ROZAMI-815141 format. One record per residue: residue in one letter; z, y, x of N, C-alpha, C in turn. Coordinates in Angstrom, 1 decimal, m for minus. Layout:
@residuo=A; n.w=Z; n.v=Y; n.u=X; ca.w=Z; ca.v=Y; ca.u=X; c.w=Z; c.v=Y; c.u=X
...
END
This chain:
@residuo=M; n.w=87.2; n.v=m108.1; n.u=34.6; ca.w=85.9; ca.v=m108.1; ca.u=34.1; c.w=85.6; c.v=m106.7; c.u=33.4
@residuo=Y; n.w=84.4; n.v=m106.4; n.u=33.3; ca.w=84.0; ca.v=m105.2; ca.u=32.7; c.w=83.9; c.v=m105.4; c.u=31.2
@residuo=S; n.w=84.2; n.v=m104.3; n.u=30.4; ca.w=84.1; ca.v=m104.4; ca.u=29.0; c.w=82.6; c.v=m104.3; c.u=28.6
@residuo=A; n.w=82.3; n.v=m104.7; n.u=27.4; ca.w=81.0; ca.v=m104.6; ca.u=26.9; c.w=80.5; c.v=m103.1; c.u=26.8
@residuo=S; n.w=81.4; n.v=m102.2; n.u=26.4; ca.w=81.0; ca.v=m100.8; ca.u=26.3; c.w=80.7; c.v=m100.2; c.u=27.7
@residuo=A; n.w=81.4; n.v=m100.7; n.u=28.7; ca.w=81.2; ca.v=m100.2; ca.u=30.1; c.w=79.8; c.v=m100.7; c.u=30.6
@residuo=I; n.w=79.5; n.v=m101.9; n.u=30.2; ca.w=78.2; ca.v=m102.4; ca.u=30.6; c.w=77.0; c.v=m101.6; c.u=29.9
@residuo=V; n.w=77.2; n.v=m101.4; n.u=28.6; ca.w=76.2; ca.v=m100.7; ca.u=27.8; c.w=76.1; c.v=m99.3; c.u=28.4
@residuo=F; n.w=77.2; n.v=m98.6; n.u=28.7; ca.w=77.1; ca.v=m97.2; ca.u=29.3; c.w=76.4; c.v=m97.2; c.u=30.6
@residuo=A; n.w=76.7; n.v=m98.2; n.u=31.5; ca.w=76.0; ca.v=m98.3; ca.u=32.8; c.w=74.5; c.v=m98.5; c.u=32.6
@residuo=L; n.w=74.1; n.v=m99.3; n.u=31.6; ca.w=72.7; ca.v=m99.5; ca.u=31.4; c.w=72.1; c.v=m98.3; c.u=30.9
@residuo=F; n.w=72.8; n.v=m97.5; n.u=30.0; ca.w=72.2; ca.v=m96.2; ca.u=29.5; c.w=72.0; c.v=m95.3; c.u=30.7
@residuo=L; n.w=73.0; n.v=m95.2; n.u=31.6; ca.w=72.8; ca.v=m94.2; ca.u=32.7; c.w=71.7; c.v=m94.6; c.u=33.6
@residuo=S; n.w=71.5; n.v=m95.9; n.u=33.8; ca.w=70.4; ca.v=m96.4; ca.u=34.7; c.w=69.0; c.v=m96.1; c.u=34.0
@residuo=A; n.w=69.0; n.v=m96.0; n.u=32.7; ca.w=67.7; ca.v=m95.7; ca.u=32.0; c.w=67.4; c.v=m94.2; c.u=31.8
@residuo=T; n.w=68.4; n.v=m93.4; n.u=32.0; ca.w=68.3; ca.v=m92.0; ca.u=31.7; c.w=67.2; c.v=m91.3; c.u=32.5
@residuo=P; n.w=66.9; n.v=m91.5; n.u=33.8; ca.w=65.8; ca.v=m90.9; ca.u=34.4; c.w=64.5; c.v=m91.2; c.u=33.8
@residuo=Q; n.w=64.3; n.v=m92.4; n.u=33.3; ca.w=63.0; ca.v=m92.8; ca.u=32.7; c.w=62.9; c.v=m92.1; c.u=31.4
@residuo=L; n.w=64.0; n.v=m91.9; n.u=30.6; ca.w=63.9; ca.v=m91.2; ca.u=29.4; c.w=63.5; c.v=m89.7; c.u=29.6
@residuo=A; n.w=64.0; n.v=m89.1; n.u=30.6; ca.w=63.7; ca.v=m87.7; ca.u=30.9; c.w=62.2; c.v=m87.5; c.u=31.2
@residuo=S; n.w=61.6; n.v=m88.5; n.u=31.8; ca.w=60.2; ca.v=m88.3; ca.u=32.2; c.w=59.2; c.v=m88.9; c.u=31.2
@residuo=A; n.w=59.7; n.v=m89.3; n.u=30.0; ca.w=58.8; ca.v=m89.9; ca.u=29.0; c.w=57.9; c.v=m88.9; c.u=28.5
@residuo=T; n.w=56.7; n.v=m89.4; n.u=28.0; ca.w=55.7; ca.v=m88.5; ca.u=27.4; c.w=56.3; c.v=m87.9; c.u=26.1
@residuo=P; n.w=56.1; n.v=m86.6; n.u=25.9; ca.w=56.6; ca.v=m86.0; ca.u=24.6; c.w=55.9; c.v=m86.5; c.u=23.4
@residuo=I; n.w=56.5; n.v=m86.5; n.u=22.3; ca.w=55.8; ca.v=m86.9; ca.u=21.0; c.w=54.8; c.v=m85.9; c.u=20.7
@residuo=S; n.w=53.6; n.v=m86.3; n.u=20.2; ca.w=52.5; ca.v=m85.4; ca.u=19.9; c.w=53.0; c.v=m84.3; c.u=18.9
@residuo=A; n.w=52.5; n.v=m83.1; n.u=19.1; ca.w=52.8; ca.v=m82.0; ca.u=18.3; c.w=52.0; c.v=m82.0; c.u=17.0
@residuo=P; n.w=52.5; n.v=m81.3; n.u=15.9; ca.w=51.7; ca.v=m81.3; ca.u=14.7; c.w=50.4; c.v=m80.6; c.u=14.9
@residuo=L; n.w=49.5; n.v=m80.7; n.u=13.9; ca.w=48.2; ca.v=m80.2; ca.u=13.9; c.w=48.1; c.v=m78.7; c.u=14.4
@residuo=A; n.w=49.0; n.v=m77.8; n.u=13.9; ca.w=48.8; ca.v=m76.4; ca.u=14.2; c.w=49.4; c.v=m76.0; c.u=15.5
@residuo=Q; n.w=50.1; n.v=m76.9; n.u=16.2; ca.w=50.6; ca.v=m76.5; ca.u=17.5; c.w=49.8; c.v=m77.2; c.u=18.6
@residuo=R; n.w=49.6; n.v=m76.4; n.u=19.7; ca.w=48.7; ca.v=m76.9; ca.u=20.7; c.w=49.5; c.v=m77.3; c.u=22.0
@residuo=Q; n.w=49.2; n.v=m78.4; n.u=22.5; ca.w=49.7; ca.v=m78.9; ca.u=23.8; c.w=48.5; c.v=m79.0; c.u=24.7
@residuo=D; n.w=48.3; n.v=m78.0; n.u=25.5; ca.w=47.0; ca.v=m78.0; ca.u=26.3; c.w=47.1; c.v=m79.0; c.u=27.4
@residuo=S; n.w=46.1; n.v=m79.9; n.u=27.4; ca.w=46.0; ca.v=m81.0; ca.u=28.4; c.w=45.3; c.v=m80.6; c.u=29.6
@residuo=G; n.w=44.6; n.v=m79.4; n.u=29.6; ca.w=43.8; ca.v=m79.0; ca.u=30.7; c.w=42.4; c.v=m79.6; c.u=30.6
@residuo=L; n.w=42.2; n.v=m80.5; n.u=29.7; ca.w=40.9; ca.v=m81.2; ca.u=29.5; c.w=40.0; c.v=m80.2; c.u=28.7
@residuo=R; n.w=38.7; n.v=m80.2; n.u=29.0; ca.w=37.7; ca.v=m79.3; ca.u=28.4; c.w=36.9; c.v=m80.1; c.u=27.4
@residuo=L; n.w=36.8; n.v=m79.6; n.u=26.2; ca.w=36.0; ca.v=m80.3; ca.u=25.2; c.w=34.5; c.v=m80.5; c.u=25.7
@residuo=N; n.w=34.0; n.v=m79.4; n.u=26.1; ca.w=32.6; ca.v=m79.4; ca.u=26.6; c.w=32.7; c.v=m79.5; c.u=28.1
@residuo=G; n.w=32.9; n.v=m80.7; n.u=28.6; ca.w=33.0; ca.v=m81.0; ca.u=30.1; c.w=33.7; c.v=m82.3; c.u=30.3
@residuo=D; n.w=34.7; n.v=m82.6; n.u=29.5; ca.w=35.5; ca.v=m83.8; ca.u=29.7; c.w=35.2; c.v=m84.8; c.u=28.5
@residuo=C; n.w=34.3; n.v=m84.4; n.u=27.6; ca.w=33.9; ca.v=m85.2; ca.u=26.5; c.w=32.4; c.v=m85.3; c.u=26.4
@residuo=F; n.w=31.9; n.v=m86.4; n.u=25.7; ca.w=30.5; ca.v=m86.6; ca.u=25.5; c.w=30.3; c.v=m87.3; c.u=24.2
@residuo=G; n.w=29.1; n.v=m87.5; n.u=23.8; ca.w=28.8; ca.v=m88.3; ca.u=22.6; c.w=29.2; c.v=m87.6; c.u=21.3
@residuo=F; n.w=29.0; n.v=m86.2; n.u=21.2; ca.w=29.4; ca.v=m85.4; ca.u=20.1; c.w=28.6; c.v=m85.8; c.u=18.9
@residuo=S; n.w=29.2; n.v=m85.9; n.u=17.7; ca.w=28.5; ca.v=m86.1; ca.u=16.5; c.w=29.3; c.v=m85.5; c.u=15.3
@residuo=L; n.w=28.5; n.v=m85.1; n.u=14.3; ca.w=29.1; ca.v=m84.6; ca.u=13.0; c.w=28.6; c.v=m85.4; c.u=11.9
@residuo=D; n.w=29.4; n.v=m86.0; n.u=11.1; ca.w=29.1; ca.v=m86.8; ca.u=10.0; c.w=29.8; c.v=m86.2; c.u=8.8
@residuo=G; n.w=29.2; n.v=m85.4; n.u=8.0; ca.w=29.9; ca.v=m84.7; ca.u=6.9; c.w=30.9; c.v=m83.7; c.u=7.6
@residuo=S; n.w=32.1; n.v=m83.9; n.u=7.4; ca.w=33.1; ca.v=m83.0; ca.u=8.0; c.w=33.8; c.v=m83.7; c.u=9.2
@residuo=R; n.w=33.4; n.v=m84.9; n.u=9.5; ca.w=34.0; ca.v=m85.6; ca.u=10.6; c.w=33.3; c.v=m85.4; c.u=11.9
@residuo=F; n.w=34.1; n.v=m84.8; n.u=12.9; ca.w=33.6; ca.v=m84.6; ca.u=14.2; c.w=34.1; c.v=m85.6; c.u=15.2
@residuo=T; n.w=33.2; n.v=m86.3; n.u=15.9; ca.w=33.6; ca.v=m87.4; ca.u=16.8; c.w=33.1; c.v=m87.0; c.u=18.3
@residuo=A; n.w=33.9; n.v=m87.4; n.u=19.2; ca.w=33.6; ca.v=m87.3; ca.u=20.6; c.w=34.3; c.v=m88.4; c.u=21.4
@residuo=S; n.w=33.8; n.v=m88.7; n.u=22.6; ca.w=34.5; ca.v=m89.6; ca.u=23.5; c.w=35.0; c.v=m88.7; c.u=24.6
@residuo=C; n.w=36.3; n.v=m88.8; n.u=24.9; ca.w=36.9; ca.v=m87.9; ca.u=25.8; c.w=37.7; c.v=m88.6; c.u=26.9
@residuo=T; n.w=37.7; n.v=m88.1; n.u=28.1; ca.w=38.5; ca.v=m88.7; ca.u=29.2; c.w=40.0; c.v=m88.5; c.u=28.9
@residuo=T; n.w=40.8; n.v=m89.5; n.u=29.3; ca.w=42.3; ca.v=m89.3; ca.u=29.2; c.w=42.7; c.v=m88.4; c.u=30.4
@residuo=S; n.w=43.9; n.v=m87.8; n.u=30.4; ca.w=44.3; ca.v=m86.9; ca.u=31.5; c.w=44.4; c.v=m87.7; c.u=32.8
@residuo=G; n.w=44.7; n.v=m89.0; n.u=32.7; ca.w=44.7; ca.v=m89.7; ca.u=34.0; c.w=43.4; c.v=m90.0; c.u=34.6
@residuo=G; n.w=42.3; n.v=m89.7; n.u=33.8; ca.w=41.0; ca.v=m89.9; ca.u=34.2; c.w=40.6; c.v=m91.4; c.u=34.4
@residuo=V; n.w=41.3; n.v=m92.3; n.u=33.8; ca.w=41.0; ca.v=m93.7; ca.u=34.0; c.w=40.1; c.v=m94.3; c.u=33.0
@residuo=G; n.w=39.8; n.v=m93.5; n.u=32.0; ca.w=38.9; ca.v=m94.0; ca.u=30.9; c.w=38.6; c.v=m93.0; c.u=29.9
@residuo=F; n.w=37.8; n.v=m93.4; n.u=28.9; ca.w=37.4; ca.v=m92.6; ca.u=27.8; c.w=38.0; c.v=m93.2; c.u=26.5
@residuo=D; n.w=38.2; n.v=m92.3; n.u=25.5; ca.w=38.7; ca.v=m92.7; ca.u=24.2; c.w=37.9; c.v=m92.0; c.u=23.2
@residuo=E; n.w=37.3; n.v=m92.7; n.u=22.3; ca.w=36.6; ca.v=m92.1; ca.u=21.2; c.w=37.6; c.v=m91.6; c.u=20.1
@residuo=S; n.w=37.4; n.v=m90.4; n.u=19.7; ca.w=38.3; ca.v=m89.8; ca.u=18.7; c.w=37.5; c.v=m89.1; c.u=17.6
@residuo=T; n.w=38.0; n.v=m89.0; n.u=16.4; ca.w=37.4; ca.v=m88.3; ca.u=15.3; c.w=38.4; c.v=m87.5; c.u=14.7
@residuo=I; n.w=38.0; n.v=m86.3; n.u=14.3; ca.w=38.9; ca.v=m85.3; ca.u=13.5; c.w=38.1; c.v=m84.8; c.u=12.3
@residuo=D; n.w=38.8; n.v=m84.7; n.u=11.2; ca.w=38.2; ca.v=m84.1; ca.u=10.0; c.w=38.3; c.v=m82.6; c.u=10.1
@residuo=L; n.w=37.2; n.v=m81.9; n.u=10.2; ca.w=37.2; ca.v=m80.5; ca.u=10.4; c.w=37.7; c.v=m79.8; c.u=9.1
@residuo=N; n.w=37.7; n.v=m80.5; n.u=8.0; ca.w=38.3; ca.v=m79.9; ca.u=6.8; c.w=39.7; c.v=m79.5; c.u=7.0
@residuo=S; n.w=40.4; n.v=m80.2; n.u=7.9; ca.w=41.8; ca.v=m79.9; ca.u=8.2; c.w=42.0; c.v=m78.5; c.u=8.7
@residuo=C; n.w=41.0; n.v=m77.9; n.u=9.4; ca.w=41.3; ca.v=m76.6; ca.u=10.0; c.w=40.1; c.v=m75.6; c.u=9.9
@residuo=L; n.w=39.1; n.v=m75.9; n.u=9.1; ca.w=37.9; ca.v=m75.0; ca.u=9.0; c.w=37.8; c.v=m74.6; c.u=7.6
@residuo=S; n.w=37.7; n.v=m73.3; n.u=7.3; ca.w=37.6; ca.v=m72.9; ca.u=5.9; c.w=36.3; c.v=m72.0; c.u=5.7
@residuo=N; n.w=35.9; n.v=m71.9; n.u=4.5; ca.w=34.8; ca.v=m71.0; ca.u=4.1; c.w=35.4; c.v=m69.8; c.u=3.5
@residuo=Q; n.w=35.3; n.v=m68.6; n.u=4.2; ca.w=35.8; ca.v=m67.4; ca.u=3.7; c.w=34.6; c.v=m66.4; c.u=3.4
@residuo=G; n.w=34.2; n.v=m66.5; n.u=2.1; ca.w=33.1; ca.v=m65.6; ca.u=1.6; c.w=31.8; c.v=m65.9; c.u=2.3
@residuo=G; n.w=31.6; n.v=m67.1; n.u=2.7; ca.w=30.3; ca.v=m67.5; ca.u=3.3; c.w=30.4; c.v=m67.5; c.u=4.8
@residuo=S; n.w=31.5; n.v=m67.3; n.u=5.4; ca.w=31.7; ca.v=m67.4; ca.u=6.8; c.w=32.7; c.v=m68.5; c.u=7.2
@residuo=L; n.w=32.3; n.v=m69.4; n.u=8.2; ca.w=33.3; ca.v=m70.4; ca.u=8.6; c.w=34.3; c.v=m69.8; c.u=9.5
@residuo=K; n.w=35.6; n.v=m70.1; n.u=9.2; ca.w=36.7; ca.v=m69.6; ca.u=10.0; c.w=37.7; c.v=m70.7; c.u=10.2
@residuo=F; n.w=38.5; n.v=m70.6; n.u=11.3; ca.w=39.6; ca.v=m71.6; ca.u=11.5; c.w=40.8; c.v=m71.1; c.u=10.7
@residuo=Q; n.w=41.2; n.v=m72.1; n.u=9.9; ca.w=42.4; ca.v=m71.8; ca.u=9.0; c.w=42.9; c.v=m73.1; c.u=8.5
@residuo=I; n.w=44.2; n.v=m73.2; n.u=8.5; ca.w=44.9; ca.v=m74.4; ca.u=7.9; c.w=45.6; c.v=m74.0; c.u=6.6
@residuo=P; n.w=45.4; n.v=m74.7; n.u=5.5; ca.w=44.4; ca.v=m75.7; ca.u=5.3; c.w=43.0; c.v=m75.2; c.u=5.2
@residuo=G; n.w=42.0; n.v=m76.0; n.u=5.5; ca.w=40.6; ca.v=m75.6; ca.u=5.6; c.w=39.8; c.v=m75.8; c.u=4.3
@residuo=N; n.w=39.3; n.v=m77.0; n.u=4.3; ca.w=38.5; ca.v=m77.5; ca.u=3.1; c.w=37.1; c.v=m76.8; c.u=3.0
@residuo=A; n.w=36.5; n.v=m76.4; n.u=4.1; ca.w=35.3; ca.v=m75.6; ca.u=4.1; c.w=34.1; c.v=m76.5; c.u=3.5
@residuo=F; n.w=34.2; n.v=m77.8; n.u=3.8; ca.w=33.1; ca.v=m78.6; ca.u=3.4; c.w=33.0; c.v=m78.9; c.u=1.9
@residuo=S; n.w=33.9; n.v=m78.4; n.u=1.1; ca.w=33.8; ca.v=m78.5; ca.u=m0.3; c.w=32.9; c.v=m77.4; c.u=m0.8
@residuo=S; n.w=32.6; n.v=m76.3; n.u=m0.1; ca.w=31.7; ca.v=m75.2; ca.u=m0.5; c.w=30.6; c.v=m74.9; c.u=0.5
@residuo=C; n.w=30.5; n.v=m75.8; n.u=1.5; ca.w=29.4; ca.v=m75.7; ca.u=2.5; c.w=28.7; c.v=m77.0; c.u=2.5
@residuo=N; n.w=27.4; n.v=m76.9; n.u=2.8; ca.w=26.5; ca.v=m78.1; ca.u=2.9; c.w=25.5; c.v=m77.9; c.u=4.0
@residuo=S; n.w=24.7; n.v=m78.9; n.u=4.1; ca.w=23.6; ca.v=m79.0; ca.u=5.1; c.w=24.1; c.v=m78.6; c.u=6.5
@residuo=C; n.w=25.3; n.v=m79.1; n.u=6.8; ca.w=25.9; ca.v=m78.8; ca.u=8.1; c.w=25.3; c.v=m79.7; c.u=9.2
@residuo=S; n.w=25.2; n.v=m79.0; n.u=10.4; ca.w=24.7; ca.v=m79.7; ca.u=11.6; c.w=25.5; c.v=m79.2; c.u=12.8
@residuo=L; n.w=25.4; n.v=m80.0; n.u=13.9; ca.w=26.1; ca.v=m79.7; ca.u=15.1; c.w=25.0; c.v=m79.6; c.u=16.2
@residuo=N; n.w=25.1; n.v=m78.5; n.u=17.0; ca.w=24.4; ca.v=m78.3; ca.u=18.2; c.w=25.3; c.v=m78.9; c.u=19.3
@residuo=D; n.w=25.0; n.v=m80.1; n.u=19.7; ca.w=26.0; ca.v=m80.7; ca.u=20.7; c.w=25.9; c.v=m80.1; c.u=22.1
@residuo=G; n.w=25.0; n.v=m79.3; n.u=22.3; ca.w=24.9; ca.v=m78.6; ca.u=23.6; c.w=25.9; c.v=m77.5; c.u=23.8
@residuo=N; n.w=26.2; n.v=m76.8; n.u=22.7; ca.w=27.2; ca.v=m75.7; ca.u=22.7; c.w=28.3; c.v=m75.8; c.u=21.7
@residuo=L; n.w=28.3; n.v=m76.9; n.u=21.0; ca.w=29.4; ca.v=m77.2; ca.u=20.0; c.w=29.5; c.v=m76.2; c.u=18.9
@residuo=V; n.w=28.3; n.v=m75.8; n.u=18.4; ca.w=28.2; ca.v=m74.8; ca.u=17.3; c.w=27.9; c.v=m75.6; c.u=16.0
@residuo=V; n.w=28.7; n.v=m75.5; n.u=15.0; ca.w=28.5; ca.v=m76.1; ca.u=13.7; c.w=27.8; c.v=m75.0; c.u=12.8
@residuo=T; n.w=26.7; n.v=m75.4; n.u=12.2; ca.w=25.9; ca.v=m74.5; ca.u=11.4; c.w=25.9; c.v=m75.1; c.u=10.0
@residuo=C; n.w=26.2; n.v=m74.3; n.u=9.0; ca.w=26.2; ca.v=m74.8; ca.u=7.6; c.w=25.6; c.v=m73.7; c.u=6.7
@residuo=T; n.w=25.3; n.v=m74.1; n.u=5.5; ca.w=25.0; ca.v=m73.1; ca.u=4.4; c.w=26.2; c.v=m73.1; c.u=3.5
@residuo=C; n.w=26.8; n.v=m71.9; n.u=3.3; ca.w=28.1; ca.v=m71.8; ca.u=2.6; c.w=28.0; c.v=m70.9; c.u=1.4
@residuo=D; n.w=28.7; n.v=m71.2; n.u=0.3; ca.w=28.8; ca.v=m70.3; ca.u=m0.8; c.w=29.6; c.v=m69.1; c.u=m0.5
@residuo=T; n.w=29.1; n.v=m68.0; n.u=m1.0; ca.w=29.8; ca.v=m66.7; ca.u=m0.7; c.w=30.9; c.v=m66.4; c.u=m1.8
@residuo=G; n.w=30.9; n.v=m67.1; n.u=m2.8; ca.w=31.8; ca.v=m66.9; ca.u=m3.9; c.w=31.2; c.v=m66.1; c.u=m5.0
@residuo=N; n.w=30.0; n.v=m65.5; n.u=m4.9; ca.w=29.4; ca.v=m64.7; ca.u=m5.9; c.w=28.1; c.v=m65.4; c.u=m6.4
@residuo=G; n.w=27.9; n.v=m66.7; n.u=m6.1; ca.w=26.7; ca.v=m67.4; ca.u=m6.6; c.w=25.6; c.v=m67.5; c.u=m5.5
@residuo=N; n.w=25.8; n.v=m66.8; n.u=m4.4; ca.w=24.9; ca.v=m66.9; ca.u=m3.3; c.w=25.3; c.v=m67.9; c.u=m2.2
@residuo=A; n.w=24.4; n.v=m68.4; n.u=m1.4; ca.w=24.7; ca.v=m69.3; ca.u=m0.3; c.w=24.0; c.v=m68.7; c.u=0.9
@residuo=V; n.w=24.7; n.v=m68.6; n.u=2.0; ca.w=24.2; ca.v=m68.1; ca.u=3.3; c.w=24.4; c.v=m69.0; c.u=4.4
@residuo=P; n.w=23.5; n.v=m68.9; n.u=5.4; ca.w=23.8; ca.v=m69.7; ca.u=6.7; c.w=24.9; c.v=m69.1; c.u=7.5
@residuo=T; n.w=25.7; n.v=m69.9; n.u=8.1; ca.w=26.8; ca.v=m69.4; ca.u=8.9; c.w=27.0; c.v=m70.4; c.u=10.0
@residuo=A; n.w=27.6; n.v=m70.0; n.u=11.1; ca.w=27.9; ca.v=m70.9; ca.u=12.3; c.w=29.2; c.v=m70.5; c.u=12.9
@residuo=I; n.w=29.8; n.v=m71.5; n.u=13.6; ca.w=31.0; ca.v=m71.3; ca.u=14.3; c.w=31.0; c.v=m72.2; c.u=15.5
@residuo=N; n.w=31.5; n.v=m71.7; n.u=16.7; ca.w=31.7; ca.v=m72.6; ca.u=17.8; c.w=33.1; c.v=m73.3; c.u=17.6
@residuo=I; n.w=33.1; n.v=m74.6; n.u=17.6; ca.w=34.3; ca.v=m75.3; ca.u=17.3; c.w=35.1; c.v=m75.6; c.u=18.6
@residuo=D; n.w=34.6; n.v=m75.3; n.u=19.8; ca.w=35.3; ca.v=m75.6; ca.u=21.0; c.w=36.5; c.v=m74.7; c.u=21.3
@residuo=G; n.w=37.7; n.v=m75.2; n.u=20.9; ca.w=38.9; ca.v=m74.4; ca.u=21.1; c.w=39.3; c.v=m74.3; c.u=22.5
@residuo=T; n.w=38.7; n.v=m75.0; n.u=23.4; ca.w=39.1; ca.v=m74.8; ca.u=24.8; c.w=38.4; c.v=m73.6; c.u=25.5
@residuo=D; n.w=37.4; n.v=m73.1; n.u=24.8; ca.w=36.6; ca.v=m71.9; ca.u=25.3; c.w=36.9; c.v=m70.6; c.u=24.6
@residuo=E; n.w=37.6; n.v=m70.7; n.u=23.4; ca.w=37.9; ca.v=m69.5; ca.u=22.6; c.w=39.1; c.v=m68.8; c.u=23.2
@residuo=F; n.w=39.0; n.v=m67.5; n.u=23.2; ca.w=40.2; ca.v=m66.7; ca.u=23.7; c.w=41.4; c.v=m67.0; c.u=22.9
@residuo=S; n.w=41.3; n.v=m67.1; n.u=21.6; ca.w=42.4; ca.v=m67.3; ca.u=20.7; c.w=43.0; c.v=m68.7; c.u=20.9
@residuo=G; n.w=42.2; n.v=m69.6; n.u=21.3; ca.w=42.6; ca.v=m71.0; ca.u=21.4; c.w=42.4; c.v=m71.8; c.u=20.1
@residuo=D; n.w=41.9; n.v=m71.1; n.u=19.1; ca.w=41.6; ca.v=m71.8; ca.u=17.8; c.w=40.4; c.v=m72.7; c.u=17.9
@residuo=G; n.w=40.5; n.v=m73.8; n.u=17.3; ca.w=39.4; ca.v=m74.8; ca.u=17.3; c.w=39.8; c.v=m76.1; c.u=17.7
@residuo=V; n.w=38.8; n.v=m77.0; n.u=18.1; ca.w=39.0; ca.v=m78.3; ca.u=18.5; c.w=39.4; c.v=m78.4; c.u=20.0
@residuo=F; n.w=40.4; n.v=m79.1; n.u=20.3; ca.w=40.7; ca.v=m79.3; ca.u=21.7; c.w=41.1; c.v=m80.8; c.u=22.0
@residuo=V; n.w=41.3; n.v=m81.1; n.u=23.2; ca.w=41.6; ca.v=m82.5; ca.u=23.6; c.w=43.0; c.v=m82.6; c.u=24.0
@residuo=R; n.w=43.8; n.v=m83.5; n.u=23.4; ca.w=45.1; ca.v=m83.8; ca.u=23.9; c.w=45.1; c.v=m84.7; c.u=25.1
@residuo=D; n.w=46.2; n.v=m84.8; n.u=25.8; ca.w=46.3; ca.v=m85.5; ca.u=27.1; c.w=46.0; c.v=m87.0; c.u=26.9
@residuo=N; n.w=46.0; n.v=m87.5; n.u=25.7; ca.w=45.6; ca.v=m88.9; ca.u=25.5; c.w=44.2; c.v=m89.1; c.u=25.2
@residuo=G; n.w=43.3; n.v=m88.1; n.u=25.3; ca.w=41.9; ca.v=m88.2; ca.u=25.0; c.w=41.6; c.v=m88.0; c.u=23.5
@residuo=R; n.w=42.6; n.v=m87.7; n.u=22.7; ca.w=42.4; ca.v=m87.5; ca.u=21.3; c.w=42.1; c.v=m86.1; c.u=20.9
@residuo=L; n.w=41.3; n.v=m85.9; n.u=19.9; ca.w=40.9; ca.v=m84.6; ca.u=19.4; c.w=42.0; c.v=m84.1; c.u=18.5
@residuo=S; n.w=42.2; n.v=m82.8; n.u=18.5; ca.w=43.1; ca.v=m82.2; ca.u=17.6; c.w=42.5; c.v=m80.8; c.u=17.3
@residuo=C; n.w=43.1; n.v=m80.1; n.u=16.4; ca.w=42.5; ca.v=m78.8; ca.u=16.0; c.w=43.7; c.v=m77.8; c.u=15.8
@residuo=R; n.w=43.4; n.v=m76.6; n.u=16.2; ca.w=44.4; ca.v=m75.5; ca.u=16.1; c.w=43.8; c.v=m74.4; c.u=15.3
@residuo=A; n.w=44.6; n.v=m73.9; n.u=14.4; ca.w=44.1; ca.v=m72.7; ca.u=13.5; c.w=45.3; c.v=m72.1; c.u=12.9
@residuo=P; n.w=45.2; n.v=m70.8; n.u=12.6; ca.w=46.3; ca.v=m70.1; ca.u=11.9; c.w=46.5; c.v=m70.7; c.u=10.5
@residuo=G; n.w=47.7; n.v=m70.8; n.u=10.1; ca.w=48.0; ca.v=m71.2; ca.u=8.7; c.w=47.9; c.v=m70.0; c.u=7.7
@residuo=V; n.w=47.9; n.v=m70.4; n.u=6.5; ca.w=47.9; ca.v=m69.3; ca.u=5.5; c.w=49.3; c.v=m69.0; c.u=5.0
END
């Protein structure tokens, strides 16, 4: 007869090919795993409620859509009255009257400059169109994520 350890080892070897092809664990916020999905093209139903950006995006298999929400405070900061991608962000603590143009994914706010003035500012949040790759992008599971430089 075979020993229990030999049976366990044989089962492990038979499972090894499936382990190698398993989906990797999701990367942290600041690291990007490009799914090839486009925010403005593979997603719809964009909305901005306070700092929360929501969209319904296709999964990489193309078999359905998944609604996802991301808090833009996690990667958007107010730097002297200008919206910039940065981790940590917290832009919405000093910016107000924010709105989203869902046609081009531009967020427009009125932000404090730090010297008592407030100015209008805007930023395109579509990280799939930016040369730097900073901004909101779609993971392969249809979930939104954000990439920005850290401080």
